[in-house]
C-alpha positions in Angstrom: -16.4 -25.2 16.5 -18.8 -22.7 18.1 -22.1 -22.5 16.1 -23.1 -19.0 15.0 -26.5 -17.9 13.9 -27.1 -15.2 11.2 -27.5 -11.7 12.6 -31.0 -10.3 12.7 -29.9 -6.8 12.1 -30.1 -5.1 8.7 -28.1 -1.9 9.4 -24.5 -1.5 10.6 -25.3 0.3 13.9 -28.0 -2.3 14.7 -25.4 -5.0 14.0 -23.0 -3.5 16.6 -25.8 -3.2 19.1 -26.9 -6.8 18.5 -23.4 -8.3 19.1 -22.8 -5.9 22.1 -25.9 -7.2 23.8 -25.2 -10.8 23.1 -21.5 -10.7 24.1 -20.5 -7.3 25.5 -17.1 -8.4 26.8 -16.0 -10.1 23.6 -12.9 -8.3 22.2 -13.8 -6.4 19.1 -10.9 -4.1 18.2 -7.2 -4.5 18.9 -5.3 -1.4 18.0 -1.7 -0.3 18.5 -2.5 1.3 21.9 -6.2 0.5 22.5 -8.3 -2.6 23.0 -12.1 -2.4 22.9 -14.8 -5.0 23.6 -18.0 -4.9 21.7 -19.7 -3.2 24.6 -17.0 -0.6 25.0 -16.9 0.1 21.2 -20.7 0.6 21.2 -20.5 3.1 24.0 -17.8 5.1 22.2 -19.7 5.0 18.9 -22.8 6.4 20.6 -20.8 9.2 22.2 -19.0 10.0 18.9 -22.4 10.0 17.1 -23.7 12.5 19.6 -20.7 14.8 18.9 -21.0 14.5 15.1 -24.8 15.2 15.4 -23.9 18.3 17.4 -21.5 19.4 14.6 -24.3 19.1 12.1 -24.0 15.6 10.6 -27.5 14.4 9.6 -29.2 11.7 7.7 -28.1 11.6 4.0 -24.9 13.6 4.6 -21.7 12.2 3.1 -18.8 12.0 5.6 -15.3 11.4 4.1 -12.8 9.5 6.2 -9.1 9.7 5.7 -6.8 7.7 8.0 -4.9 4.5 8.3 -6.1 1.4 10.2 -6.7 2.8 13.6 -9.6 2.1 16.0 -10.9 5.6 15.3 -11.6 4.5 11.7 -14.1 1.9 12.9 -15.6 4.1 15.5 -16.3 6.8 12.9 -17.7 4.2 10.5 -20.4 3.1 12.9 -21.1 6.6 14.3 -21.6 8.0 10.9 -23.9 5.2 9.7 -25.8 5.3 13.1 -26.8 8.9 12.1 -28.1 7.7 8.7 -25.2 9.4 7.0 -23.0 7.7 4.3 -19.3 7.0 4.9 -16.9 7.8 2.1 -13.5 6.2 2.8 -10.6 7.9 1.1 -7.3 6.3 0.2 -4.4 7.4 2.4 -2.3 7.4 -0.8 -4.3 10.3 -2.2 -2.6 13.4 -3.5 -4.3 16.8 -3.5 -5.9 16.3 -6.9 -7.3 12.9 -6.0 -8.6 14.1 -2.6 -10.3 17.1 -4.3 -12.1 14.8 -6.8 -13.4 12.4 -4.1 -14.6 15.1 -1.8 -16.3 17.1 -4.5 -17.8 14.2 -6.4 -19.2 12.5 -3.3 -20.7 15.8 -2.0 -18.9 15.3 1.3 -20.0 17.9 3.9 -17.5 16.6 6.5 -14.0 15.3 6.3 -12.5 13.4 9.3 -8.8 12.9 8.8 -5.4 12.4 10.5 -3.2 15.4 10.1 -0.5 13.5 8.1 0.5 9.9 7.4 3.3 8.2 5.5 4.7 11.4 4.3 1.4 12.8 3.2 0.4 16.2 4.7 -3.4 16.1 4.4 -4.0 19.5 6.1 -1.5 21.0 3.7 -3.4 19.5 0.8 -6.7 21.0 2.1 -5.0 24.4 2.3 -3.7 24.0 -1.2 -7.3 23.3 -2.3 -8.6 26.4 -0.6 -10.3 24.6 2.3 -14.0 24.1 3.1 -16.4 26.1 1.0 -13.7 27.0 -1.6 -14.3 26.8 -5.4 -12.7 23.3 -5.4 -14.5 22.1 -2.3 -17.9 23.9 -2.4 -19.9 21.2 -0.5 -17.3 20.7 2.3 -18.4 22.5 5.5 -16.2 21.1 8.3 -12.9 19.2 8.9 -12.3 17.1 12.0 -8.6 16.3 12.7 -7.4 13.3 14.6 -4.3 14.6 16.4 -3.0 18.1 16.7 -3.8 20.8 14.2 -0.7 22.9 14.7 0.5 22.3 11.2 -2.5 24.2 9.9 -1.2 27.3 11.6 -3.4 27.0 14.7 -2.5 26.0 18.3 -3.6 22.5 19.1 -5.5 23.9 22.2 -7.0 26.9 20.4 -10.8 27.2 20.5 -12.8 26.7 17.4 -14.0 30.1 16.2 -14.8 29.7 12.5 -17.1 27.3 10.8 -14.3 26.2 8.5 -11.6 25.9 11.1 -10.4 22.3 11.8 -12.0 20.7 14.8 -10.0 18.4 17.0 -11.3 14.8 17.3 -11.2 15.0 21.1 -13.4 18.0 21.0 -16.1 16.0 19.2 -16.4 13.7 22.2 -17.1 16.7 24.4 -19.6 18.3 22.0 -21.7 15.2 22.4 -22.4 15.9 26.1 -25.3 18.2 25.1 -27.0 15.6 22.9 -29.5 13.2 24.5 -29.9 9.5 23.8 -33.3 10.1 22.3 -31.9 12.2 19.4 -29.5 9.6 18.2 -31.9 6.7 18.9 -34.3 8.3 16.6 -31.6 8.8 14.0 -30.6 5.1 14.3 -34.2 3.9 14.0 -34.6 5.7 10.7 -31.7 3.7 9.1 -33.1 1.1 6.7 -31.6 -1.9 5.0 -31.6 -0.2 1.6 -30.0 3.0 2.8 -26.5 3.6 1.4 -23.9 3.0 4.1 -20.7 3.4 2.0 -19.6 5.0 -1.2 -16.3 3.3 -2.2 -14.2 4.9 -4.9 -12.6 2.4 -7.2 -9.0 3.0 -8.1 -9.3 4.2 -11.7 -6.1 3.9 -13.9 -7.4 5.3 -17.1 -10.3 7.6 -16.0 -11.8 9.2 -12.9 -12.8 6.7 -10.1 -16.3 5.5 -9.8 -18.3 5.9 -6.6 -19.7 2.4 -5.8 -22.7 2.7 -3.5 -23.2 -0.2 -1.0 -26.3 -0.6 1.2 -26.6 -1.6 4.8 -28.5 -4.8 4.2 -26.3 -6.2 1.4 -23.2 -5.5 3.4 -24.4 -7.6 6.3 -26.1 -10.4 4.4 -23.4 -11.0 1.8 -20.5 -10.7 4.2 -22.2 -13.2 6.5 -22.2 -15.6 3.6 -18.6 -14.9 2.9 -17.7 -15.6 6.5 -19.7 -18.8 6.4 -17.5 -20.1 3.6 -14.6 -19.4 5.8 -16.3 -21.2 8.8 -15.8 -18.2 11.0 -16.8 -18.1 14.7 -16.6 -15.6 17.6 -13.3 -17.2 18.5 -11.6 -16.0 15.3 -9.2 -13.1 15.3 -8.5 -11.4 12.0 -5.2 -9.8 11.1 -6.2 -6.6 9.3 -3.1 -5.6 7.4 -5.0 -4.6 4.3 -6.3 -1.0 4.2 -9.7 -0.3 5.7 -10.4 2.2 2.9 -10.3 -0.6 0.4 -13.4 -2.7 -0.1 -11.5 -5.9 0.6 -10.8 -4.5 4.0 -13.5 -2.1 5.2 -16.4 -4.0 3.7 -15.4 -7.6 3.0 -13.0 -8.5 5.8 -14.5 -6.3 8.5 -18.0 -7.5 8.1 -17.3 -11.1 7.4 -15.6 -11.3 10.8 -17.9 -9.0 12.6 -21.2 -10.7 11.5 -19.7 -13.8 13.2 -18.7 -11.9 16.4 -15.0 -12.1 15.9 -12.1 -9.8 16.7 -10.2 -7.4 14.4 -6.5 -7.0 15.0 -5.5 -3.8 13.3 -2.1 -3.1 11.7 -1.9 0.6 11.0 -0.2 0.1 7.7 1.3 -3.0 6.3 4.9 -4.0 6.8 6.0 -7.6 6.8 8.0 -7.6 10.0 5.2 -5.9 12.0 2.6 -8.3 10.5 4.5 -11.4 11.4 5.0 -10.2 15.0 1.3 -9.1 15.3 -0.1 -12.4 13.9 2.1 -14.4 16.4 1.5 -12.2 19.4 -2.3 -11.9 18.9 -2.7 -15.5 17.7 -4.6 -14.4 14.6 -6.6 -17.1 12.8 -7.8 -15.2 9.8 -5.7 -13.9 6.9 -6.8 -11.5 4.2 -4.3 -10.5 1.5 -3.0 -10.0 -2.0 -0.2 -11.9 -3.7 2.3 -9.1 -3.0 1.5 -9.3 0.8 1.9 -13.1 0.8 5.2 -12.7 -1.0 6.5 -10.1 1.4 5.6 -12.2 4.5 7.1 -15.3 2.9 10.4 -13.7 2.0 10.9 -11.7 5.2 13.9 -12.9 7.2 11.7 -13.0 10.4 9.4 -15.6 8.9 11.3 -18.6 10.1 11.4 -17.5 13.7 7.7 -16.5 13.9 5.0 -18.9 15.0 2.1 -18.5 12.6 0.4 -21.8 13.6 -2.7 -20.0 14.8 -3.6 -19.1 11.2 -6.4 -21.1 9.8 -8.6 -19.5 7.1 -9.4 -16.2 5.4 -9.6 -14.9 1.8 -6.8 -14.5 -0.7 -6.6 -13.3 -4.3 -4.2 -14.5 -7.0 -3.0 -17.4 -9.1 -2.5 -20.9 -7.6 1.1 -20.1 -6.7 0.0 -17.1 -4.5 -2.7 -19.2 -2.8 -0.2 -21.9 -2.1 2.1 -19.3 -0.6 -0.7 -18.4 1.9 -1.2 -22.0 2.7 2.5 -22.4 3.4 2.3 -19.5 5.8 -0.1 -21.5 7.9 -3.6 -20.7 6.6 -4.3 -24.2 5.3 -8.0 -23.5 5.0 -7.6 -20.3 3.0 -10.5 -19.5 0.6 -10.0 -18.4 -3.0 -12.4 -15.7 -3.9 -13.8 -13.8 -6.9 -15.8 -10.5 -6.9 -15.9 -6.8 -7.4 -16.7 -3.9 -5.1 -19.9 -3.7 -7.0 -21.1 -7.1 -5.8 -20.4 -6.5 -2.1 -16.9 -7.9 -2.0 -17.3 -11.4 -3.5 -19.9 -13.3 -5.5 -18.0 -16.6 -5.5 -15.9 -18.2 -2.7 -14.5 -21.6 -2.2 -15.3 -23.4 1.0 -12.6 -23.6 3.7 -13.2 -27.4 3.8 -12.9 -27.8 0.0 -10.0 -30.0 -1.2 -6.8 -28.1 -1.5 -6.5 -28.5 -5.2 -10.0 -27.1 -5.7 -9.2 -24.0 -3.6 -5.9 -23.5 -5.6 -7.4 -23.8 -9.0 -11.0 -22.3 -8.7 -12.6 -19.3 -7.1 -15.5 -21.3 -5.7 -19.3 -21.5 -6.3 -21.7 -18.6 -6.2 -22.6 -17.4 -2.8 -26.3 -17.6 -1.6 -28.3 -15.0 -3.4 -25.8 -14.7 -6.2 -26.4 -15.8 -9.8 -23.4 -16.1 -12.1 -23.8 -16.4 -15.9 -21.1 -17.0 -18.5 -21.9 -15.5 -21.9 -20.2 -14.8 -25.3 -18.7 -11.4 -25.0 -20.1 -10.2 -28.4 -23.4 -12.1 -28.9 -24.4 -12.3 -25.2 -25.3 -15.9 -25.8 -25.1 -18.0 -22.7 -22.3 -20.5 -22.9 -22.2 -24.2 -21.7 -20.1 -25.4 -18.8 -16.4 -25.5 -19.6 -16.5 -22.7 -22.2 -14.7 -19.4 -21.5 -16.8 -16.3 -21.7 -17.7 -13.0 -19.9 -18.8 -13.3 -16.3 -22.1 -11.7 -15.5 -23.3 -11.4 -11.9 -26.8 -10.8 -10.4 -27.9 -10.7 -6.8 -26.2 -8.5 -4.1 -25.2 -5.6 -6.4 -24.6 -1.9 -5.9 -27.8 0.1 -6.5 -25.6 2.1 -8.9 -22.6 4.4 -9.2 -23.0 7.7 -7.5 -24.0 10.5 -9.9 -23.0 8.5 -13.0 -26.0 7.5 -15.1 -23.9 6.8 -18.1 -21.7 4.2 -16.3 -24.8 2.7 -14.7 -26.5 2.2 -18.1 -23.3 0.5 -19.4 -22.7 -1.7 -16.3 -26.0 -3.6 -16.2 -27.8 -5.6 -18.8 -31.5 -5.9 -19.4 -31.8 -8.8 -17.0 -30.2 -6.9 -14.2 -26.8 -8.6 -14.4 -23.6 -6.7 -13.8 -21.4 -6.8 -16.8 -18.0 -7.5 -15.2 -15.6 -7.3 -18.1 -14.0 -10.5 -16.6 -13.4 -13.8 -18.3 -14.1 -17.2 -16.8 -15.9 -20.5 -17.1 -17.9 -22.7 -14.8 -16.8 -26.4 -14.8 -19.0 -29.4 -14.7 -18.4 -29.3 -10.9 -20.2 -25.9 -10.7 -17.0 -24.1 -9.6 -16.0 -20.9 -11.3 -12.5 -20.5 -12.9 -11.3 -16.9 -13.4 -9.4 -16.3 -16.7 -8.6 -12.6 -16.6 -10.0 -9.3 -18.0 -11.5 -9.0 -21.4 -9.6 -5.8 -21.9 -6.4 -7.8 -21.2 -7.3 -10.4 -23.9 -4.6 -10.6 -26.5 -5.7 -11.0 -30.2 -2.8 -12.4 -32.2 -3.2 -13.4 -35.9 -7.0 -13.2 -35.3 -7.0 -15.6 -32.4 -7.9 -14.6 -28.8 -5.5 -15.7 -26.1 -6.2 -15.3 -22.3 -3.1 -13.9 -20.6 -3.9 -15.8 -17.4 -3.5 -19.2 -19.1 0.0 -18.3 -20.3 0.9 -16.7 -16.9 -0.1 -20.0 -15.1 2.2 -22.0 -17.3 5.1 -19.6 -16.7 4.5 -19.7 -12.9 5.0 -23.4 -13.1 8.7 -22.9 -14.0 10.9 -23.3 -10.9 12.8 -20.1 -11.6 9.7 -17.8 -12.0 8.3 -15.9 -9.1 5.9 -13.6 -10.9 4.6 -13.6 -14.5 2.5 -11.0 -16.4 1.4 -11.4 -20.0 0.2 -8.5 -22.2 -0.4 -7.8 -25.9 1.9 -5.5 -27.9 1.0 -3.8 -31.2 2.5 -5.6 -34.2 2.0 -4.8 -37.9 1.9 -8.5 -39.0 -0.1 -10.1 -36.3 -2.2 -7.2 -34.9 -0.7 -8.1 -31.5 2.0 -10.3 -30.2 2.1 -12.0 -26.8 4.7 -10.5 -24.5 5.6 -11.9 -21.1 7.3 -10.1 -18.2 8.7 -12.3 -15.4 10.4 -11.8 -12.1 12.7 -14.5 -11.1 13.0 -16.1 -7.7 16.0 -15.0 -5.6 19.0 -17.1 -6.5 17.5 -18.5 -9.7 18.5 -17.7 -13.3 17.1 -18.6 -16.7 17.1 -17.1 -20.2 14.0 -15.8 -22.1 14.4 -18.5 -24.8 14.4 -21.2 -22.1 11.1 -19.9 -20.8 9.7 -19.9 -24.4 10.8 -23.5 -24.7 9.1 -24.3 -21.4 5.8 -22.7 -22.7 5.9 -24.7 -25.9 5.6 -27.9 -23.9 2.3 -26.8 -22.4 0.7 -24.4 -24.9 -0.5 -24.3 -28.5 2.1 -22.5 -30.7 0.0 -19.3 -31.0 -0.1 -18.9 -27.2 3.6 -19.0 -26.7 5.0 -15.5 -25.9 7.0 -14.1 -28.8 8.9 -11.8 -26.3 9.9 -12.6 -22.8 11.4 -9.9 -20.6 13.0 -10.4 -17.2 12.5 -7.5 -14.8 13.3 -6.9 -11.1 10.4 -6.7 -8.8 10.9 -3.0 -8.1 10.7 -2.2 -11.9 7.1 -3.3 -12.1 4.5 -0.5 -12.2 2.0 -1.0 -9.4 -1.1 0.6 -8.0 -1.5 2.0 -4.4 -2.7 -1.4 -3.3 0.2 -3.3 -4.9 -1.5 -4.6 -8.0 0.7 -4.7 -11.2 -0.7 -2.2 -13.7 -0.7 -4.2 -16.9 -1.6 -1.2 -19.0 1.5 0.7 -17.9 3.5 -2.5 -18.3 2.4 -2.8 -21.9 3.1 0.8 -22.5 6.7 0.4 -21.2 7.3 -2.6 -23.4 5.7 -1.1 -26.5 7.9 2.1 -26.1 11.0 0.0 -26.0 10.0 -1.9 -29.2 9.3 1.3 -31.1 6.3 2.1 -33.4 4.2 -1.0 -34.0 7.1 -3.2 -33.3 9.4 -1.7 -35.9 12.5 -2.0 -33.8 12.2 -5.7 -33.1 11.0 -8.6 -35.2 9.0 -11.1 -33.1 10.4 -14.6 -32.9 8.5 -17.4 -34.5 6.5 -19.5 -32.0 
């Protein structure tokens, strides 16, 4: 394998410059209709930065970006950060209310967006919100639209006359002609490692999203370490089917590959047939994905006729069955990972060359610069190896949530550790095992039960494809354990048979008192495909009636 040395750069624009100088003809971005080398991408980024500078984007400004996985996404990313501004990626699933919240809370002065995507009319949303400078968007000064702006009531070729009128993206390139190299060179030199490059909004399900700030230096250093665990080289080509607006894509995957000089193969939005064709055609070697993505690729009828032998490594999230699915797709050296947006993507990663069973069952050892501590959730007492407790992380961490001192105070302890709210333990081998969320912990008859342990047992049943365990209110036991399963196609089993299966592997108090079989489409999921356990529990509790009055739980 080709040996790679760590990048010297500590800012995103400097990183692009560094690789473009070392290997200008290396392919960097593969889009649906455009292919760019590192040298070509750098030239376009500089021209775009000049245009944005001419529009008024300056150091410290917040620039929101709303578009699917297109080459323009990456060009905007590096042009904005070159100017010392901060990029605010916005979910393409956003509705008007969500878009308003992110734009207002982040103090975005500029929005760069496609006109519409996947049935979402973004310009229509902006009109509904009153547009730039309105009561709902008081900080927003300008909107740049990739594509025509005819839907906003203006001719696509109409000149820009008002400060709040949408500007076409192709106009921005032309605006930059009057800006000299010296101006943007000076802007780039002012960018420091501890400047905030991104504000990434987490997908809140019970409250407003949090704006996680990530700095240039941490993005480069930690993502380099993540790529090292995957043994990435400039020869690697990553299939980018996960959304760039998500930290797993636009921070973790992008920069793990880029710090190693590799290539990004963009899929504008995920669909299994397109992904299989793209991986085969572009000979992609790196996979990033969630369990629902692995399942979609595995089950698609095109899977058998597609050659995915080029796949080698990457990062995957999920239980052992989901990781095994990725291995079976071809990525035999896939890495299992653990982390949060707040810790620059991951804080623990298995090594691509670890034994298969270790990559299936653990989420790896701490990355360089990361310190992981397991403590008792209530007393904060450090726990010995093998004992399950709350995971605390220190090292590459967000400098804080944007404009949220209360959440910042609650998120970090006196020693500077991030309080994750996750459960896990470190074995005698030094590897971390993830055991779920504390808020998901079920307390039945006074005893705590980790849902993930029960889920792993259920997933060992040959008929079970997916399993989710939640706690339901119960007047006698405080909570009972309820399991929801999705069966594999062509398989059948009864709830009582699954309870019997669990009894063989679990203590009696851990056996689900209720088991429900649902179809995959009945599961409540987030925009990124994660099952929402809170909503799942609410669904089941509603069916049972007040505090379980309508159904008496079975004896374990």
